[in-house]
FIKOLZA-1660 file (N, C-alpha, C; in steps of 0.1 Angstrom, whole numbers, plus 5000, padded with zeros to 4 digits):
% residues 105
   i   px   py   pz ch aa at
   1 7866 0250 0257  A  X  N
   1 7856 0256 0263  A  X CA
   1 7850 0249 0273  A  X  C
   2 7840 0248 0282  A  X  N
   2 7836 0240 0290  A  X CA
   2 7821 0245 0296  A  X  C
   3 7814 0236 0301  A  X  N
   3 7799 0246 0304  A  X CA
   3 7807 0253 0315  A  X  C
   4 7812 0249 0325  A  X  N
   4 7818 0257 0337  A  X CA
   4 7821 0270 0334  A  X  C
   5 7828 0272 0322  A  X  N
   5 7830 0286 0321  A  X CA
   5 7823 0298 0320  A  X  C
   6 7809 0289 0310  A  X  N
   6 7800 0300 0310  A  X CA
   6 7790 0297 0324  A  X  C
   7 7793 0286 0331  A  X  N
   7 7786 0291 0342  A  X CA
   7 7790 0299 0354  A  X  C
   8 7803 0300 0353  A  X  N
   8 7814 0308 0363  A  X CA
   8 7821 0315 0356  A  X  C
   9 7818 0324 0347  A  X  N
   9 7835 0331 0343  A  X CA
   9 7843 0336 0357  A  X  C
  10 7844 0339 0368  A  X  N
  10 7851 0346 0375  A  X CA
  10 7866 0332 0374  A  X  C
  11 7858 0322 0376  A  X  N
  11 7864 0308 0376  A  X CA
  11 7877 0305 0365  A  X  C
  12 7874 0311 0354  A  X  N
  12 7884 0308 0344  A  X CA
  12 7890 0323 0345  A  X  C
  13 7888 0337 0348  A  X  N
  13 7893 0349 0347  A  X CA
  13 7901 0347 0359  A  X  C
  14 7898 0341 0368  A  X  N
  14 7907 0339 0383  A  X CA
  14 7925 0337 0380  A  X  C
  15 7929 0327 0373  A  X  N
  15 7944 0329 0371  A  X CA
  15 7949 0335 0365  A  X  C
  16 7946 0348 0358  A  X  N
  16 7944 0356 0351  A  X CA
  16 7948 0369 0360  A  X  C
  17 7938 0371 0370  A  X  N
  17 7938 0382 0377  A  X CA
  17 7952 0374 0389  A  X  C
  18 7952 0363 0392  A  X  N
  18 7968 0365 0401  A  X CA
  18 7977 0362 0394  A  X  C
  19 7979 0362 0381  A  X  N
  19 7991 0369 0377  A  X CA
  19 7994 0383 0379  A  X  C
  20 7981 0391 0372  A  X  N
  20 7983 0403 0376  A  X CA
  20 7985 0409 0387  A  X  C
  21 7978 0404 0398  A  X  N
  21 7979 0406 0411  A  X CA
  21 7991 0405 0416  A  X  C
  22 8000 0395 0416  A  X  N
  22 8015 0385 0418  A  X CA
  22 8023 0395 0410  A  X  C
  23 8022 0403 0394  A  X  N
  23 8031 0414 0390  A  X CA
  23 8028 0427 0396  A  X  C
  24 8019 0433 0398  A  X  N
  24 8017 0443 0409  A  X CA
  24 8024 0443 0421  A  X  C
  25 8024 0433 0430  A  X  N
  25 8025 0430 0442  A  X CA
  25 8044 0435 0440  A  X  C
  26 8049 0425 0429  A  X  N
  26 8063 0425 0429  A  X CA
  26 8071 0437 0425  A  X  C
  27 8059 0446 0418  A  X  N
  27 8064 0459 0417  A  X CA
  27 8063 0468 0430  A  X  C
  28 8048 0466 0435  A  X  N
  28 8049 0475 0449  A  X CA
  28 8058 0472 0460  A  X  C
  29 8060 0463 0465  A  X  N
  29 8068 0455 0473  A  X CA
  29 8083 0466 0475  A  X  C
  30 8090 0465 0465  A  X  N
  30 8101 0475 0468  A  X CA
  30 8099 0491 0471  A  X  C
  31 8088 0495 0461  A  X  N
  31 8086 0506 0462  A  X CA
  31 8078 0510 0483  A  X  C
  32 8071 0499 0484  A  X  N
  32 8070 0506 0497  A  X CA
  32 8077 0504 0507  A  X  C
  33 8087 0494 0509  A  X  N
  33 8101 0493 0513  A  X CA
  33 8105 0505 0517  A  X  C
  34 8107 0511 0498  A  X  N
  34 8118 0524 0501  A  X CA
  34 8109 0536 0504  A  X  C
  35 8094 0538 0502  A  X  N
  35 8086 0546 0512  A  X CA
  35 8090 0544 0525  A  X  C
  36 8088 0532 0533  A  X  N
  36 8091 0533 0545  A  X CA
  36 8110 0540 0554  A  X  C
  37 8119 0537 0544  A  X  N
  37 8132 0537 0545  A  X CA
  37 8135 0554 0543  A  X  C
  38 8127 0560 0538  A  X  N
  38 8125 0576 0534  A  X CA
  38 8116 0580 0545  A  X  C
  39 8104 0572 0550  A  X  N
  39 8099 0584 0564  A  X CA
  39 8103 0579 0573  A  X  C
  40 8112 0569 0574  A  X  N
  40 8121 0566 0591  A  X CA
  40 8135 0572 0591  A  X  C
  41 8139 0579 0574  A  X  N
  41 8148 0590 0570  A  X CA
  41 8148 0602 0579  A  X  C
  42 8133 0605 0574  A  X  N
  42 8132 0622 0574  A  X CA
  42 8128 0619 0591  A  X  C
  43 8117 0612 0597  A  X  N
  43 8115 0612 0607  A  X CA
  43 8130 0613 0621  A  X  C
  44 8140 0605 0615  A  X  N
  44 8152 0606 0625  A  X CA
  44 8163 0613 0618  A  X  C
  45 8164 0625 0611  A  X  N
  45 8169 0633 0607  A  X CA
  45 8177 0639 0612  A  X  C
  46 8172 0647 0624  A  X  N
  46 8176 0656 0634  A  X CA
  46 8187 0645 0643  A  X  C
  47 8183 0629 0649  A  X  N
  47 8190 0616 0653  A  X CA
  47 8203 0618 0648  A  X  C
  48 8199 0614 0634  A  X  N
  48 8212 0609 0627  A  X CA
  48 8222 0620 0627  A  X  C
  49 8216 0632 0621  A  X  N
  49 8228 0645 0622  A  X CA
  49 8236 0646 0630  A  X  C
  50 8226 0646 0643  A  X  N
  50 8235 0649 0653  A  X CA
  50 8244 0640 0658  A  X  C
  51 8242 0625 0656  A  X  N
  51 8251 0613 0656  A  X CA
  51 8264 0613 0654  A  X  C
  52 8264 0622 0635  A  X  N
  52 8275 0622 0621  A  X CA
  52 8284 0633 0633  A  X  C
  53 8276 0647 0635  A  X  N
  53 8285 0656 0639  A  X CA
  53 8292 0650 0652  A  X  C
  54 8286 0640 0659  A  X  N
  54 8295 0635 0674  A  X CA
  54 8306 0628 0668  A  X  C
  55 8304 0624 0658  A  X  N
  55 8313 0614 0652  A  X CA
  55 8325 0625 0647  A  X  C
  56 8321 0633 0640  A  X  N
  56 8332 0646 0634  A  X CA
  56 8335 0647 0644  A  X  C
  57 8334 0654 0656  A  X  N
  57 8340 0657 0665  A  X CA
  57 8352 0648 0671  A  X  C
  58 8345 0637 0672  A  X  N
  58 8352 0628 0679  A  X CA
  58 8369 0626 0670  A  X  C
  59 8364 0625 0658  A  X  N
  59 8376 0622 0646  A  X CA
  59 8381 0636 0648  A  X  C
  60 8379 0648 0645  A  X  N
  60 8386 0660 0640  A  X CA
  60 8381 0670 0651  A  X  C
  61 8385 0671 0664  A  X  N
  61 8379 0680 0676  A  X CA
  61 8385 0694 0671  A  X  C
  62 8374 0701 0673  A  X  N
  62 8372 0718 0672  A  X CA
  62 8392 0725 0678  A  X  C
  63 8395 0735 0673  A  X  N
  63 8410 0745 0680  A  X CA
  63 8404 0751 0689  A  X  C
  64 8409 0753 0700  A  X  N
  64 8404 0762 0711  A  X CA
  64 8409 0776 0704  A  X  C
  65 8410 0787 0713  A  X  N
  65 8409 0795 0709  A  X CA
  65 8422 0804 0709  A  X  C
  66 8429 0798 0720  A  X  N
  66 8449 0798 0717  A  X CA
  66 8454 0791 0706  A  X  C
  67 8449 0777 0704  A  X  N
  67 8454 0770 0689  A  X CA
  67 8453 0778 0680  A  X  C
  68 8442 0785 0679  A  X  N
  68 8436 0791 0665  A  X CA
  68 8442 0804 0666  A  X  C
  69 8444 0812 0672  A  X  N
  69 8453 0824 0677  A  X CA
  69 8467 0817 0672  A  X  C
  70 8476 0809 0675  A  X  N
  70 8491 0807 0677  A  X CA
  70 8487 0802 0660  A  X  C
  71 8481 0790 0653  A  X  N
  71 8479 0789 0637  A  X CA
  71 8482 0801 0631  A  X  C
  72 8473 0814 0633  A  X  N
  72 8470 0823 0628  A  X CA
  72 8481 0830 0627  A  X  C
  73 8487 0831 0639  A  X  N
  73 8503 0840 0638  A  X CA
  73 8512 0830 0632  A  X  C
  74 8515 0818 0629  A  X  N
  74 8522 0809 0627  A  X CA
  74 8526 0812 0607  A  X  C
  75 8512 0811 0606  A  X  N
  75 8507 0809 0590  A  X CA
  75 8512 0831 0587  A  X  C
  76 8508 0839 0595  A  X  N
  76 8512 0850 0594  A  X CA
  76 8528 0857 0590  A  X  C
  77 8534 0847 0603  A  X  N
  77 8551 0852 0600  A  X CA
  77 8557 0839 0585  A  X  C
  78 8546 0830 0583  A  X  N
  78 8553 0824 0573  A  X CA
  78 8548 0836 0559  A  X  C
  79 8540 0841 0559  A  X  N
  79 8537 0852 0549  A  X CA
  79 8548 0860 0544  A  X  C
  80 8553 0863 0561  A  X  N
  80 8559 0874 0559  A  X CA
  80 8573 0872 0556  A  X  C
  81 8577 0861 0559  A  X  N
  81 8587 0854 0556  A  X CA
  81 8593 0856 0539  A  X  C
  82 8581 0850 0539  A  X  N
  82 8580 0844 0518  A  X CA
  82 8579 0858 0514  A  X  C
  83 8572 0868 0516  A  X  N
  83 8575 0878 0512  A  X CA
  83 8590 0888 0510  A  X  C
  84 8596 0886 0525  A  X  N
  84 8612 0889 0526  A  X CA
  84 8621 0883 0515  A  X  C
  85 8616 0869 0514  A  X  N
  85 8628 0858 0502  A  X CA
  85 8624 0862 0494  A  X  C
  86 8610 0870 0487  A  X  N
  86 8611 0876 0471  A  X CA
  86 8614 0892 0471  A  X  C
  87 8618 0895 0484  A  X  N
  87 8626 0915 0480  A  X CA
  87 8636 0911 0485  A  X  C
  88 8642 0898 0489  A  X  N
  88 8658 0897 0495  A  X CA
  88 8664 0905 0477  A  X  C
  89 8665 0902 0470  A  X  N
  89 8675 0907 0461  A  X CA
  89 8672 0925 0454  A  X  C
  90 8655 0924 0454  A  X  N
  90 8657 0939 0449  A  X CA
  90 8653 0949 0459  A  X  C
  91 8650 0943 0473  A  X  N
  91 8655 0956 0486  A  X CA
  91 8657 0949 0496  A  X  C
  92 8673 0945 0499  A  X  N
  92 8675 0938 0510  A  X CA
  92 8674 0946 0521  A  X  C
  93 8672 0959 0524  A  X  N
  93 8670 0964 0537  A  X CA
  93 8652 0963 0542  A  X  C
  94 8642 0963 0531  A  X  N
  94 8630 0963 0530  A  X CA
  94 8628 0947 0540  A  X  C
  95 8637 0937 0531  A  X  N
  95 8638 0920 0534  A  X CA
  95 8639 0918 0551  A  X  C
  96 8654 0928 0552  A  X  N
  96 8658 0927 0566  A  X CA
  96 8650 0929 0577  A  X  C
  97 8643 0941 0577  A  X  N
  97 8631 0947 0582  A  X CA
  97 8621 0935 0586  A  X  C
  98 8614 0933 0574  A  X  N
  98 8601 0919 0571  A  X CA
  98 8609 0908 0583  A  X  C
  99 8620 0906 0582  A  X  N
  99 8627 0889 0585  A  X CA
  99 8624 0894 0604  A  X  C
 100 8628 0907 0602  A  X  N
 100 8631 0915 0623  A  X CA
 100 8615 0912 0624  A  X  C
 101 8602 0920 0614  A  X  N
 101 8591 0917 0620  A  X CA
 101 8586 0902 0623  A  X  C
 102 8587 0895 0613  A  X  N
 102 8582 0879 0614  A  X CA
 102 8591 0876 0626  A  X  C
 103 8603 0875 0627  A  X  N
 103 8611 0871 0641  A  X CA
 103 8602 0870 0653  A  X  C
 104 8597 0885 0655  A  X  N
 104 8587 0888 0668  A  X CA
 104 8575 0882 0673  A  X  C
 105 8571 0878 0662  A  X  N
 105 8560 0868 0661  A  X CA
 105 8545 0880 0658  A  X  C
% end
């Protein structure tokens, strides 16, 4: 220990303080970056969501009313045919009527 340590105690504590500050900064820097990223995502969330919805519409466009109706009719027709196939052995007359109903669309 030298005379200068007694005269200037801050000079001997300075390296310890530098190590402590370096450790705090090393921990705080990623946290600060994550905080900034979270803030940007919150502020621009409507814009980001709009861009994602637009990209989704490009990849999978919505069906028109006519396409939805045609899809529903096809699904109903296939369901009626499946029921007719199930009834084929137990009630052939009912199965024939269901097939005729399905054929009309």
